[in-house]
C-alpha positions as CSV (number, residue, x, y, z in Angstrom):
1,M,-41.2,-25.5,57.4
2,S,-38.6,-28.2,57.5
3,N,-37.3,-29.8,60.8
4,I,-34.1,-27.8,60.5
5,Q,-35.9,-24.5,60.0
6,T,-38.1,-25.3,63.0
7,A,-35.0,-26.2,65.1
8,V,-33.3,-23.0,64.1
9,T,-36.4,-20.9,64.8
10,S,-36.8,-22.6,68.2
11,A,-33.1,-22.0,69.0
12,I,-33.4,-18.3,68.1
13,A,-36.6,-17.9,70.2
14,Q,-34.8,-19.6,73.2
15,S,-31.8,-17.3,72.7
16,E,-34.0,-14.2,72.6
17,A,-35.9,-15.5,75.7
18,A,-32.7,-16.0,77.5
19,S,-31.5,-12.5,76.6
20,L,-34.8,-11.0,77.8
21,F,-34.6,-12.9,81.0
22,T,-31.0,-11.6,81.6
23,T,-32.1,-8.1,80.8
24,L,-35.1,-8.3,83.2
25,V,-33.8,-10.3,86.1
26,L,-30.1,-9.6,86.2
27,N,-30.1,-6.1,84.9
28,S,-33.6,-5.0,86.0
29,D,-33.9,-3.1,82.7
30,L,-37.2,-3.0,80.9
31,S,-36.0,-0.6,78.1
32,K,-35.0,-3.5,75.9
33,L,-38.5,-4.9,75.8
34,T,-41.0,-4.0,73.1
35,E,-44.1,-2.1,74.2
36,P,-46.3,-5.3,74.0
37,Q,-43.7,-7.2,76.0
38,R,-43.7,-4.4,78.7
39,V,-47.5,-4.6,78.9
40,E,-47.3,-8.4,79.3
41,Y,-44.6,-8.1,81.9
42,Y,-46.6,-5.5,83.8
43,K,-49.6,-7.7,83.8
44,I,-47.6,-10.7,85.0
45,V,-46.1,-8.7,87.9
46,C,-49.5,-7.4,88.9
47,E,-51.0,-10.8,88.8
48,R,-48.3,-12.4,90.9
49,A,-48.6,-9.6,93.5
50,G,-52.4,-9.8,93.5
51,L,-52.7,-6.3,92.2
52,D,-55.3,-4.8,89.7
53,P,-53.3,-3.6,86.7
54,M,-56.1,-1.3,85.6
55,A,-55.5,0.7,88.8
56,K,-51.9,1.4,87.5
57,P,-50.0,0.3,90.6
58,F,-46.6,0.8,89.0
59,D,-45.0,3.6,87.1
60,L,-42.3,3.0,84.5
61,L,-39.3,5.2,85.4
62,M,-35.8,5.7,84.1
63,L,-33.4,5.3,87.0
64,N,-29.7,5.1,86.6
65,G,-30.1,4.6,82.9
66,K,-32.5,1.7,83.3
67,M,-36.3,1.5,82.8
68,V,-37.8,0.0,86.0
69,L,-41.2,-0.6,87.5
70,Y,-41.7,1.7,90.5
71,A,-44.3,0.7,93.0
72,N,-46.5,3.8,93.6
73,K,-49.1,4.8,96.2
74,T,-51.7,2.6,94.5
75,T,-49.6,-0.4,95.1
76,T,-49.4,0.3,98.8
77,A,-53.1,0.9,99.0
78,Q,-54.0,-2.3,97.2
79,L,-51.5,-4.5,99.2
80,T,-52.7,-2.9,102.4
81,A,-56.3,-3.7,101.5
82,N,-55.5,-7.2,100.2
83,H,-53.6,-8.3,103.3
84,R,-55.8,-6.3,105.8
85,L,-52.8,-4.3,107.1
86,T,-53.1,-1.1,109.1
């Protein structure tokens, strides 16, 4: 691959990353992500919150036309246990 092709590929990847970032952060919409991207995002969110993703702490819901992560009862239980809350 030539330097120009590499630069173009890199620019496209950065543009796609920026678009995904906008979709996720500014619009809070996961529906534009591919299934593998959703799984990766789910794992990252769980990791940052100190949650076990295998316990399924979040549900993917459609709310107001957007796909969002919804913290369920498992999230509450894990956070309560992790932070020794009562």
